[in-house]
mmCIF file as gemmi writes it, N, C-alpha and C atoms, coordinates in Angstrom:
data_model
loop_
_atom_site.group_PDB
_atom_site.id
_atom_site.type_symbol
_atom_site.label_atom_id
_atom_site.label_alt_id
_atom_site.label_comp_id
_atom_site.label_asym_id
_atom_site.label_entity_id
_atom_site.label_seq_id
_atom_site.pdbx_PDB_ins_code
_atom_site.Cartn_x
_atom_site.Cartn_y
_atom_site.Cartn_z
_atom_site.occupancy
_atom_site.B_iso_or_equiv
_atom_site.pdbx_formal_charge
_atom_site.auth_seq_id
_atom_site.auth_asym_id
_atom_site.pdbx_PDB_model_num
ATOM 1 N N . MET Axp A 1 ? -3.049 -19.564 -7.422 1 0 ? 1 A 1
ATOM 2 C CA . MET Axp A 1 ? -3.701 -20.909 -7.797 1 0 ? 1 A 1
ATOM 3 C C . MET Axp A 1 ? -3.172 -21.461 -5.889 1 0 ? 1 A 1
ATOM 4 N N . LEU Axp A 2 ? -2.54 -21.179 -5.473 1 0 ? 2 A 1
ATOM 5 C CA . LEU Axp A 2 ? -2.186 -22.114 -3.712 1 0 ? 2 A 1
ATOM 6 C C . LEU Axp A 2 ? -3.459 -21.294 -3.097 1 0 ? 2 A 1
ATOM 7 N N . LEU Axp A 3 ? -3.686 -19.583 -3.307 1 0 ? 3 A 1
ATOM 8 C CA . LEU Axp A 3 ? -4.63 -19.573 -2.303 1 0 ? 3 A 1
ATOM 9 C C . LEU Axp A 3 ? -6.333 -20.128 -2.946 1 0 ? 3 A 1
ATOM 10 N N . LEU Axp A 4 ? -6.853 -20.502 -3.465 1 0 ? 4 A 1
ATOM 11 C CA . LEU Axp A 4 ? -7.602 -21.696 -4.131 1 0 ? 4 A 1
ATOM 12 C C . LEU Axp A 4 ? -7.596 -22.776 -3.294 1 0 ? 4 A 1
ATOM 13 N N . LEU Axp A 5 ? -6.407 -23.522 -3.444 1 0 ? 5 A 1
ATOM 14 C CA . LEU Axp A 5 ? -5.919 -24.414 -2.551 1 0 ? 5 A 1
ATOM 15 C C . LEU Axp A 5 ? -6.514 -24.408 -1.159 1 0 ? 5 A 1
ATOM 16 N N . PHE Axp A 6 ? -6.006 -23.232 -0.636 1 0 ? 6 A 1
ATOM 17 C CA . PHE Axp A 6 ? -5.917 -23.093 0.464 1 0 ? 6 A 1
ATOM 18 C C . PHE Axp A 6 ? -7.763 -22.929 1.374 1 0 ? 6 A 1
ATOM 19 N N . ILE Axp A 7 ? -7.984 -22.122 -0.247 1 0 ? 7 A 1
ATOM 20 C CA . ILE Axp A 7 ? -9.732 -22.549 0.483 1 0 ? 7 A 1
ATOM 21 C C . ILE Axp A 7 ? -10.514 -23.59 0.361 1 0 ? 7 A 1
ATOM 22 N N . TYR Axp A 8 ? -9.952 -24.56 -0.121 1 0 ? 8 A 1
ATOM 23 C CA . TYR Axp A 8 ? -10.56 -25.772 -0.771 1 0 ? 8 A 1
ATOM 24 C C . TYR Axp A 8 ? -10.058 -26.255 0.524 1 0 ? 8 A 1
ATOM 25 N N . LEU Axp A 9 ? -9.194 -26.514 1.212 1 0 ? 9 A 1
ATOM 26 C CA . LEU Axp A 9 ? -8.758 -27.092 2.643 1 0 ? 9 A 1
ATOM 27 C C . LEU Axp A 9 ? -9.81 -26.332 3.694 1 0 ? 9 A 1
ATOM 28 N N . GLU Axp A 10 ? -9.832 -25.101 3.533 1 0 ? 10 A 1
ATOM 29 C CA . GLU Axp A 10 ? -10.834 -24.714 5.02 1 0 ? 10 A 1
ATOM 30 C C . GLU Axp A 10 ? -11.953 -24.962 4.902 1 0 ? 10 A 1
ATOM 31 N N . LEU Axp A 11 ? -12.401 -25.441 3.736 1 0 ? 11 A 1
ATOM 32 C CA . LEU Axp A 11 ? -13.737 -26.14 3.448 1 0 ? 11 A 1
ATOM 33 C C . LEU Axp A 11 ? -14.203 -27.632 4.435 1 0 ? 11 A 1
ATOM 34 N N . GLY Axp A 12 ? -12.704 -28.144 3.584 1 0 ? 12 A 1
ATOM 35 C CA . GLY Axp A 12 ? -13.082 -29.845 3.987 1 0 ? 12 A 1
ATOM 36 C C . GLY Axp A 12 ? -12.845 -29.764 5.32 1 0 ? 12 A 1
ATOM 37 N N . ALA Axp A 13 ? -11.903 -28.776 5.88 1 0 ? 13 A 1
ATOM 38 C CA . ALA Axp A 13 ? -11.638 -28.885 7.558 1 0 ? 13 A 1
ATOM 39 C C . ALA Axp A 13 ? -13.114 -28.399 7.945 1 0 ? 13 A 1
ATOM 40 N N . MET Axp A 14 ? -14.016 -27.816 7.429 1 0 ? 14 A 1
ATOM 41 C CA . MET Axp A 14 ? -14.661 -27.202 8.316 1 0 ? 14 A 1
ATOM 42 C C . MET Axp A 14 ? -16.063 -27.918 8.329 1 0 ? 14 A 1
ATOM 43 N N . VAL Axp A 15 ? -16.145 -28.958 6.983 1 0 ? 15 A 1
ATOM 44 C CA . VAL Axp A 15 ? -17.136 -29.718 6.777 1 0 ? 15 A 1
ATOM 45 C C . VAL Axp A 15 ? -16.761 -31.154 7.765 1 0 ? 15 A 1
ATOM 46 N N . GLY Axp A 16 ? -15.944 -31.192 7.892 1 0 ? 16 A 1
ATOM 47 C CA . GLY Axp A 16 ? -15.524 -32.432 8.882 1 0 ? 16 A 1
ATOM 48 C C . GLY Axp A 16 ? -15.882 -32.242 9.886 1 0 ? 16 A 1
ATOM 49 N N . ILE Axp A 17 ? -15.23 -30.932 10.457 1 0 ? 17 A 1
ATOM 50 C CA . ILE Axp A 17 ? -15.364 -30.676 11.935 1 0 ? 17 A 1
ATOM 51 C C . ILE Axp A 17 ? -17.161 -30.852 12.168 1 0 ? 17 A 1
ATOM 52 N N . TYR Axp A 18 ? -17.871 -30.116 11.183 1 0 ? 18 A 1
ATOM 53 C CA . TYR Axp A 18 ? -19.527 -30.435 11.355 1 0 ? 18 A 1
ATOM 54 C C . TYR Axp A 18 ? -19.814 -31.5 11.777 1 0 ? 18 A 1
ATOM 55 N N . PHE Axp A 19 ? -19.234 -32.81 10.749 1 0 ? 19 A 1
ATOM 56 C CA . PHE Axp A 19 ? -19.932 -34.088 10.737 1 0 ? 19 A 1
ATOM 57 C C . PHE Axp A 19 ? -19.315 -34.704 12.258 1 0 ? 19 A 1
ATOM 58 N N . LYS Axp A 20 ? -18.268 -34.09 12.564 1 0 ? 20 A 1
ATOM 59 C CA . LYS Axp A 20 ? -17.93 -34.819 14.079 1 0 ? 20 A 1
ATOM 60 C C . LYS Axp A 20 ? -18.369 -34.151 15.233 1 0 ? 20 A 1
ATOM 61 N N . THR Axp A 21 ? -18.254 -32.919 15.413 1 0 ? 21 A 1
ATOM 62 C CA . THR Axp A 21 ? -18.895 -32.475 16.27 1 0 ? 21 A 1
ATOM 63 C C . THR Axp A 21 ? -20.568 -32.144 15.907 1 0 ? 21 A 1
ATOM 64 N N . LYS Axp A 22 ? -20.899 -31.87 14.839 1 0 ? 22 A 1
ATOM 65 C CA . LYS Axp A 22 ? -22.8 -31.066 15.026 1 0 ? 22 A 1
ATOM 66 C C . LYS Axp A 22 ? -22.309 -29.609 15.133 1 0 ? 22 A 1
ATOM 67 N N . ARG Axp A 23 ? -21.823 -29.535 14.76 1 0 ? 23 A 1
ATOM 68 C CA . ARG Axp A 23 ? -21.585 -27.726 15.192 1 0 ? 23 A 1
ATOM 69 C C . ARG Axp A 23 ? -20.678 -26.947 13.615 1 0 ? 23 A 1
ATOM 70 N N . LEU Axp A 24 ? -21.28 -26.303 13.183 1 0 ? 24 A 1
ATOM 71 C CA . LEU Axp A 24 ? -20.624 -25.447 12.605 1 0 ? 24 A 1
ATOM 72 C C . LEU Axp A 24 ? -19.65 -24.22 13.079 1 0 ? 24 A 1
ATOM 73 N N . PRO Axp A 25 ? -18.248 -24.323 12.39 1 0 ? 25 A 1
ATOM 74 C CA . PRO Axp A 25 ? -17.408 -23.482 12.941 1 0 ? 25 A 1
ATOM 75 C C . PRO Axp A 25 ? -17.82 -22.384 12.116 1 0 ? 25 A 1
ATOM 76 N N . VAL Axp A 26 ? -17.94 -21.211 12.738 1 0 ? 26 A 1
ATOM 77 C CA . VAL Axp A 26 ? -17.991 -20.009 12.242 1 0 ? 26 A 1
ATOM 78 C C . VAL Axp A 26 ? -16.64 -19.377 11.794 1 0 ? 26 A 1
ATOM 79 N N . ARG Axp A 27 ? -15.721 -19.781 12.322 1 0 ? 27 A 1
ATOM 80 C CA . ARG Axp A 27 ? -14.187 -19.031 12.513 1 0 ? 27 A 1
ATOM 81 C C . ARG Axp A 27 ? -13.706 -19.783 10.811 1 0 ? 27 A 1
ATOM 82 N N . TYR Axp A 28 ? -14.318 -20.661 10.424 1 0 ? 28 A 1
ATOM 83 C CA . TYR Axp A 28 ? -13.702 -21.108 9.336 1 0 ? 28 A 1
ATOM 84 C C . TYR Axp A 28 ? -14.017 -20.563 8.484 1 0 ? 28 A 1
ATOM 85 N N . LEU Axp A 29 ? -15.537 -20.264 8.29 1 0 ? 29 A 1
ATOM 86 C CA . LEU Axp A 29 ? -16.118 -19.344 7.36 1 0 ? 29 A 1
ATOM 87 C C . LEU Axp A 29 ? -15.841 -17.787 7.236 1 0 ? 29 A 1
ATOM 88 N N . ILE Axp A 30 ? -15.422 -17.347 8.154 1 0 ? 30 A 1
ATOM 89 C CA . ILE Axp A 30 ? -14.369 -16.294 8.093 1 0 ? 30 A 1
ATOM 90 C C . ILE Axp A 30 ? -13.165 -16.448 7.377 1 0 ? 30 A 1
ATOM 91 N N . TYR Axp A 31 ? -12.46 -17.535 7.952 1 0 ? 31 A 1
ATOM 92 C CA . TYR Axp A 31 ? -11.123 -17.643 7.39 1 0 ? 31 A 1
ATOM 93 C C . TYR Axp A 31 ? -11.485 -18.124 6.113 1 0 ? 31 A 1
ATOM 94 N N . ILE Axp A 32 ? -12.247 -18.443 5.463 1 0 ? 32 A 1
ATOM 95 C CA . ILE Axp A 32 ? -12.521 -18.774 3.955 1 0 ? 32 A 1
ATOM 96 C C . ILE Axp A 32 ? -12.516 -17.326 3.564 1 0 ? 32 A 1
ATOM 97 N N . ALA Axp A 33 ? -13.454 -16.477 3.852 1 0 ? 33 A 1
ATOM 98 C CA . ALA Axp A 33 ? -13.771 -15.151 3.437 1 0 ? 33 A 1
ATOM 99 C C . ALA Axp A 33 ? -12.347 -13.956 3.256 1 0 ? 33 A 1
ATOM 100 N N . VAL Axp A 34 ? -11.308 -14.305 4.643 1 0 ? 34 A 1
ATOM 101 C CA . VAL Axp A 34 ? -10.202 -13.813 3.999 1 0 ? 34 A 1
ATOM 102 C C . VAL Axp A 34 ? -9.387 -14.401 3.353 1 0 ? 34 A 1
ATOM 103 N N . THR Axp A 35 ? -9.408 -15.347 2.912 1 0 ? 35 A 1
ATOM 104 C CA . THR Axp A 35 ? -8.301 -15.969 1.793 1 0 ? 35 A 1
ATOM 105 C C . THR Axp A 35 ? -9.044 -15.689 0.597 1 0 ? 35 A 1
ATOM 106 N N . ALA Axp A 36 ? -10.706 -15.864 0.338 1 0 ? 36 A 1
ATOM 107 C CA . ALA Axp A 36 ? -11.282 -15.429 -0.842 1 0 ? 36 A 1
ATOM 108 C C . ALA Axp A 36 ? -11.071 -13.589 -1.155 1 0 ? 36 A 1
ATOM 109 N N . LEU Axp A 37 ? -10.751 -12.86 -0.106 1 0 ? 37 A 1
ATOM 110 C CA . LEU Axp A 37 ? -10.512 -11.608 -0.215 1 0 ? 37 A 1
ATOM 111 C C . LEU Axp A 37 ? -8.75 -11.209 -0.692 1 0 ? 37 A 1
ATOM 112 N N . THR Axp A 38 ? -8.047 -12.208 -0.199 1 0 ? 38 A 1
ATOM 113 C CA . THR Axp A 38 ? -6.733 -12.209 -0.559 1 0 ? 38 A 1
ATOM 114 C C . THR Axp A 38 ? -6.541 -12.15 -1.825 1 0 ? 38 A 1
ATOM 115 N N . ARG Axp A 39 ? -6.855 -13.44 -1.9 1 0 ? 39 A 1
ATOM 116 C CA . ARG Axp A 39 ? -6.803 -14.002 -3.782 1 0 ? 39 A 1
ATOM 117 C C . ARG Axp A 39 ? -7.757 -12.704 -4.681 1 0 ? 39 A 1
ATOM 118 N N . VAL Axp A 40 ? -8.531 -11.95 -4.396 1 0 ? 40 A 1
ATOM 119 C CA . VAL Axp A 40 ? -8.677 -11.226 -5.228 1 0 ? 40 A 1
ATOM 120 C C . VAL Axp A 40 ? -7.984 -10.196 -5.525 1 0 ? 40 A 1
ATOM 121 N N . LEU Axp A 41 ? -7.465 -9.381 -3.701 1 0 ? 41 A 1
ATOM 122 C CA . LEU Axp A 41 ? -6.582 -8.628 -4.137 1 0 ? 41 A 1
ATOM 123 C C . LEU Axp A 41 ? -5.063 -8.838 -4.818 1 0 ? 41 A 1
ATOM 124 N N . ALA Axp A 42 ? -4.784 -10.313 -4.699 1 0 ? 42 A 1
ATOM 125 C CA . ALA Axp A 42 ? -3.663 -10.592 -5.23 1 0 ? 42 A 1
ATOM 126 C C . ALA Axp A 42 ? -3.756 -10.749 -6.652 1 0 ? 42 A 1
ATOM 127 N N . ILE Axp A 43 ? -5.333 -10.758 -7.723 1 0 ? 43 A 1
ATOM 128 C CA . ILE Axp A 43 ? -4.832 -11.025 -8.276 1 0 ? 43 A 1
ATOM 129 C C . ILE Axp A 43 ? -5.546 -9.928 -9.255 1 0 ? 43 A 1
ATOM 130 N N . ASP Axp A 44 ? -6.087 -9.24 -8.603 1 0 ? 44 A 1
ATOM 131 C CA . ASP Axp A 44 ? -6.583 -7.914 -9.822 1 0 ? 44 A 1
ATOM 132 C C . ASP Axp A 44 ? -5.653 -6.633 -9.025 1 0 ? 44 A 1
ATOM 133 N N . ILE Axp A 45 ? -4.981 -7.011 -8.63 1 0 ? 45 A 1
ATOM 134 C CA . ILE Axp A 45 ? -4.21 -5.441 -7.749 1 0 ? 45 A 1
ATOM 135 C C . ILE Axp A 45 ? -4.213 -4.141 -8.912 1 0 ? 45 A 1
ATOM 136 N N . LYS Axp A 46 ? -3.77 -4.5 -9.954 1 0 ? 46 A 1
ATOM 137 C CA . LYS Axp A 46 ? -2.79 -3.975 -11.179 1 0 ? 46 A 1
ATOM 138 C C . LYS Axp A 46 ? -4.228 -3.144 -11.623 1 0 ? 46 A 1
ATOM 139 N N . THR Axp A 47 ? -5.015 -3.523 -11.633 1 0 ? 47 A 1
ATOM 140 C CA . THR Axp A 47 ? -6.444 -2.736 -12.314 1 0 ? 47 A 1
ATOM 141 C C . THR Axp A 47 ? -7.099 -2.275 -11.15 1 0 ? 47 A 1
ATOM 142 N N . MET Axp A 48 ? -6.854 -2.251 -9.859 1 0 ? 48 A 1
ATOM 143 C CA . MET Axp A 48 ? -7.705 -1.436 -8.574 1 0 ? 48 A 1
ATOM 144 C C . MET Axp A 48 ? -6.987 -0.124 -8.325 1 0 ? 48 A 1
ATOM 145 N N . THR Axp A 49 ? -8.127 0.582 -8.317 1 0 ? 49 A 1
ATOM 146 C CA . THR Axp A 49 ? -7.788 2.039 -7.586 1 0 ? 49 A 1
ATOM 147 C C . THR Axp A 49 ? -7.551 1.865 -6.36 1 0 ? 49 A 1
ATOM 148 N N . ASP Axp A 50 ? -6.346 3.045 -6.188 1 0 ? 50 A 1
ATOM 149 C CA . ASP Axp A 50 ? -6.198 2.983 -4.43 1 0 ? 50 A 1
ATOM 150 C C . ASP Axp A 50 ? -7.256 2.848 -3.702 1 0 ? 50 A 1
ATOM 151 N N . ILE Axp A 51 ? -8.493 3.313 -3.864 1 0 ? 51 A 1
ATOM 152 C CA . ILE Axp A 51 ? -9.64 3.575 -2.766 1 0 ? 51 A 1
ATOM 153 C C . ILE Axp A 51 ? -9.816 1.574 -2.756 1 0 ? 51 A 1
ATOM 154 N N . HIS Axp A 52 ? -10.004 1.002 -3.704 1 0 ? 52 A 1
ATOM 155 C CA . HIS Axp A 52 ? -10.733 -0.22 -4.212 1 0 ? 52 A 1
ATOM 156 C C . HIS Axp A 52 ? -9.213 -1.083 -3.133 1 0 ? 52 A 1
ATOM 157 N N . ILE Axp A 53 ? -8.423 -0.715 -3.432 1 0 ? 53 A 1
ATOM 158 C CA . ILE Axp A 53 ? -7.478 -1.737 -2.36 1 0 ? 53 A 1
ATOM 159 C C . ILE Axp A 53 ? -7.481 -1.353 -1.286 1 0 ? 53 A 1
ATOM 160 N N . PHE Axp A 54 ? -7.575 -0.002 -0.728 1 0 ? 54 A 1
ATOM 161 C CA . PHE Axp A 54 ? -7.893 0.214 0.524 1 0 ? 54 A 1
ATOM 162 C C . PHE Axp A 54 ? -9.438 -0.301 1.415 1 0 ? 54 A 1
ATOM 163 N N . THR Axp A 55 ? -10.153 -0.218 0.417 1 0 ? 55 A 1
ATOM 164 C CA . THR Axp A 55 ? -11.078 -1.056 0.89 1 0 ? 55 A 1
ATOM 165 C C . THR Axp A 55 ? -11.211 -2.48 1.057 1 0 ? 55 A 1
ATOM 166 N N . MET Axp A 56 ? -10.416 -3.05 0.351 1 0 ? 56 A 1
ATOM 167 C CA . MET Axp A 56 ? -10.606 -4.98 0.299 1 0 ? 56 A 1
ATOM 168 C C . MET Axp A 56 ? -9.714 -4.87 1.478 1 0 ? 56 A 1
ATOM 169 N N . THR Axp A 57 ? -8.346 -4.325 2.037 1 0 ? 57 A 1
ATOM 170 C CA . THR Axp A 57 ? -7.495 -4.115 2.887 1 0 ? 57 A 1
ATOM 171 C C . THR Axp A 57 ? -8.215 -3.828 4.389 1 0 ? 57 A 1
ATOM 172 N N . GLY Axp A 58 ? -9.143 -2.797 4.605 1 0 ? 58 A 1
ATOM 173 C CA . GLY Axp A 58 ? -10.007 -2.734 5.539 1 0 ? 58 A 1
ATOM 174 C C . GLY Axp A 58 ? -10.908 -4.163 5.807 1 0 ? 58 A 1
ATOM 175 N N . ALA Axp A 59 ? -10.875 -4.489 4.497 1 0 ? 59 A 1
ATOM 176 C CA . ALA Axp A 59 ? -12.558 -5.52 5.079 1 0 ? 59 A 1
ATOM 177 C C . ALA Axp A 59 ? -11.707 -6.884 5.248 1 0 ? 59 A 1
ATOM 178 N N . ILE Axp A 60 ? -10.469 -7.322 4.685 1 0 ? 60 A 1
ATOM 179 C CA . ILE Axp A 60 ? -9.459 -7.944 5.629 1 0 ? 60 A 1
ATOM 180 C C . ILE Axp A 60 ? -9.285 -7.902 7.015 1 0 ? 60 A 1
ATOM 181 N N . LEU Axp A 61 ? -8.847 -6.46 7.192 1 0 ? 61 A 1
ATOM 182 C CA . LEU Axp A 61 ? -8.566 -6.774 8.764 1 0 ? 61 A 1
ATOM 183 C C . LEU Axp A 61 ? -9.52 -6.472 9.715 1 0 ? 61 A 1
ATOM 184 N N . LEU Axp A 62 ? -11.039 -6.202 8.945 1 0 ? 62 A 1
ATOM 185 C CA . LEU Axp A 62 ? -12.307 -6.047 10.059 1 0 ? 62 A 1
ATOM 186 C C . LEU Axp A 62 ? -12.52 -7.763 10.42 1 0 ? 62 A 1
ATOM 187 N N . LEU Axp A 63 ? -12.489 -8.596 8.957 1 0 ? 63 A 1
ATOM 188 C CA . LEU Axp A 63 ? -12.683 -9.82 9.348 1 0 ? 63 A 1
ATOM 189 C C . LEU Axp A 63 ? -11.286 -10.499 10.009 1 0 ? 63 A 1
ATOM 190 N N . CYS Axp A 64 ? -10.637 -10.121 10.286 1 0 ? 64 A 1
ATOM 191 C CA . CYS Axp A 64 ? -9.219 -10.663 11.169 1 0 ? 64 A 1
ATOM 192 C C . CYS Axp A 64 ? -9.759 -9.985 12.458 1 0 ? 64 A 1
ATOM 193 N N . PHE Axp A 65 ? -9.931 -9.08 12.907 1 0 ? 65 A 1
ATOM 194 C CA . PHE Axp A 65 ? -10.619 -8.63 14.321 1 0 ? 65 A 1
ATOM 195 C C . PHE Axp A 65 ? -11.973 -9.75 14.529 1 0 ? 65 A 1
ATOM 196 N N . ALA Axp A 66 ? -12.949 -9.937 13.589 1 0 ? 66 A 1
ATOM 197 C CA . ALA Axp A 66 ? -14.05 -10.816 14.191 1 0 ? 66 A 1
ATOM 198 C C . ALA Axp A 66 ? -13.754 -12.22 14.48 1 0 ? 66 A 1
ATOM 199 N N . VAL Axp A 67 ? -12.34 -12.758 13.666 1 0 ? 67 A 1
ATOM 200 C CA . VAL Axp A 67 ? -11.784 -14.087 14.314 1 0 ? 67 A 1
ATOM 201 C C . VAL Axp A 67 ? -11.574 -13.616 15.834 1 0 ? 67 A 1
ATOM 202 N N . LEU Axp A 68 ? -10.818 -12.642 16.151 1 0 ? 68 A 1
ATOM 203 C CA . LEU Axp A 68 ? -9.965 -12.472 17.194 1 0 ? 68 A 1
ATOM 204 C C . LEU Axp A 68 ? -10.67 -12.582 18.342 1 0 ? 68 A 1
ATOM 205 N N . VAL Axp A 69 ? -12.113 -11.56 18.223 1 0 ? 69 A 1
ATOM 206 C CA . VAL Axp A 69 ? -13.44 -11.337 19.055 1 0 ? 69 A 1
ATOM 207 C C . VAL Axp A 69 ? -14.025 -12.54 19.373 1 0 ? 69 A 1
ATOM 208 N N . LEU Axp A 70 ? -14.297 -13.17 18.024 1 0 ? 70 A 1
ATOM 209 C CA . LEU Axp A 70 ? -14.986 -14.855 18.593 1 0 ? 70 A 1
ATOM 210 C C . LEU Axp A 70 ? -14.117 -15.877 19.077 1 0 ? 70 A 1
ATOM 211 N N . LYS Axp A 71 ? -12.682 -15.694 19.011 1 0 ? 71 A 1
ATOM 212 C CA . LYS Axp A 71 ? -11.325 -16.548 19.887 1 0 ? 71 A 1
ATOM 213 C C . LYS Axp A 71 ? -11.526 -16.121 21.644 1 0 ? 71 A 1
ATOM 214 N N . VAL Axp A 72 ? -11.459 -14.897 21.489 1 0 ? 72 A 1
ATOM 215 C CA . VAL Axp A 72 ? -11.702 -14.608 22.881 1 0 ? 72 A 1
ATOM 216 C C . VAL Axp A 72 ? -12.969 -15.029 23.476 1 0 ? 72 A 1
ATOM 217 N N . GLY Axp A 73 ? -13.519 -14.242 22.641 1 0 ? 73 A 1
ATOM 218 C CA . GLY Axp A 73 ? -15.131 -14.466 23.485 1 0 ? 73 A 1
ATOM 219 C C . GLY Axp A 73 ? -15.477 -16.159 23.981 1 0 ? 73 A 1
ATOM 220 N N . SER Axp A 74 ? -14.864 -17.158 22.787 1 0 ? 74 A 1
ATOM 221 C CA . SER Axp A 74 ? -15.311 -18.429 23.566 1 0 ? 74 A 1
ATOM 222 C C . SER Axp A 74 ? -14.271 -18.519 24.166 1 0 ? 74 A 1
ATOM 223 N N . THR Axp A 75 ? -13.105 -18.294 24.456 1 0 ? 75 A 1
ATOM 224 C CA . THR Axp A 75 ? -12.434 -18.807 25.419 1 0 ? 75 A 1
ATOM 225 C C . THR Axp A 75 ? -12.674 -17.948 26.907 1 0 ? 75 A 1
ATOM 226 N N . ARG Axp A 76 ? -13.342 -16.873 26.959 1 0 ? 76 A 1
ATOM 227 C CA . ARG Axp A 76 ? -13.627 -15.655 28.121 1 0 ? 76 A 1
ATOM 228 C C . ARG Axp A 76 ? -15.093 -16.718 28.666 1 0 ? 76 A 1
ATOM 229 N N . PHE Axp A 77 ? -15.803 -17.12 27.637 1 0 ? 77 A 1
ATOM 230 C CA . PHE Axp A 77 ? -16.926 -17.828 28.078 1 0 ? 77 A 1
ATOM 231 C C . PHE Axp A 77 ? -17.051 -19.237 28.108 1 0 ? 77 A 1
ATOM 232 N N . ASN Axp A 78 ? -15.991 -19.679 28.589 1 0 ? 78 A 1
ATOM 233 C CA . ASN Axp A 78 ? -15.395 -20.917 28.43 1 0 ? 78 A 1
ATOM 234 C C . ASN Axp A 78 ? -16.437 -21.761 27.931 1 0 ? 78 A 1
ATOM 235 N N . GLU Axp A 79 ? -16.778 -21.631 26.636 1 0 ? 79 A 1
ATOM 236 C CA . GLU Axp A 79 ? -16.964 -22.218 25.425 1 0 ? 79 A 1
ATOM 237 C C . GLU Axp A 79 ? -16.158 -23.326 25.009 1 0 ? 79 A 1
ATOM 238 N N . GLN Axp A 80 ? -16.324 -24.656 24.675 1 0 ? 80 A 1
ATOM 239 C CA . GLN Axp A 80 ? -16.009 -26.061 24.146 1 0 ? 80 A 1
ATOM 240 C C . GLN Axp A 80 ? -15.517 -25.666 22.835 1 0 ? 80 A 1
ATOM 241 N N . ASP Axp A 81 ? -14.609 -25.916 22.302 1 0 ? 81 A 1
ATOM 242 C CA . ASP Axp A 81 ? -14.072 -24.949 21.254 1 0 ? 81 A 1
ATOM 243 C C . ASP Axp A 81 ? -13.372 -26.775 20.416 1 0 ? 81 A 1
ATOM 244 N N . PRO Axp A 82 ? -14.033 -27.018 19.418 1 0 ? 82 A 1
ATOM 245 C CA . PRO Axp A 82 ? -14.101 -27.928 18.111 1 0 ? 82 A 1
ATOM 246 C C . PRO Axp A 82 ? -12.69 -28.249 17.91 1 0 ? 82 A 1
ATOM 247 N N . MET Axp A 83 ? -12.364 -26.748 17.485 1 0 ? 83 A 1
ATOM 248 C CA . MET Axp A 83 ? -10.889 -27.062 17.101 1 0 ? 83 A 1
ATOM 249 C C . MET Axp A 83 ? -10.013 -27.764 17.835 1 0 ? 83 A 1
ATOM 250 N N . GLU Axp A 84 ? -9.783 -26.754 19.173 1 0 ? 84 A 1
ATOM 251 C CA . GLU Axp A 84 ? -8.674 -27.722 19.964 1 0 ? 84 A 1
ATOM 252 C C . GLU Axp A 84 ? -8.593 -29.199 20.724 1 0 ? 84 A 1
ATOM 253 N N . LYS Axp A 85 ? -9.724 -29.882 20.252 1 0 ? 85 A 1
ATOM 254 C CA . LYS Axp A 85 ? -9.682 -31.236 20.627 1 0 ? 85 A 1
ATOM 255 C C . LYS Axp A 85 ? -8.655 -32.304 20.054 1 0 ? 85 A 1
C-alpha cells in the first residue's frame, strides 16, 4: 500500500513540474517504474522463481543506472534541471 502511495505522489509531482515548466521530467517516469517493479517484487516474492527474482532486481538496477546516466548527463551538459529550482 505504501509503495502505491509513492507511485501516486511521483505522478502528481511529475504533472506539477510539467504544468510549471512545460517539460516532462523523464527521470520521474523512471522513478515510477522502479517503484512499480519494487512493489511487484515485494508482493509476489513468495510465488516467484529464483530467475524471475534476479530478472526483476536486474531491471530495477538497470533503471537506477539509467537515472544516474540522465543526472550526470544533465549536469555535464549544463541543462537546466526543473527539479532543482
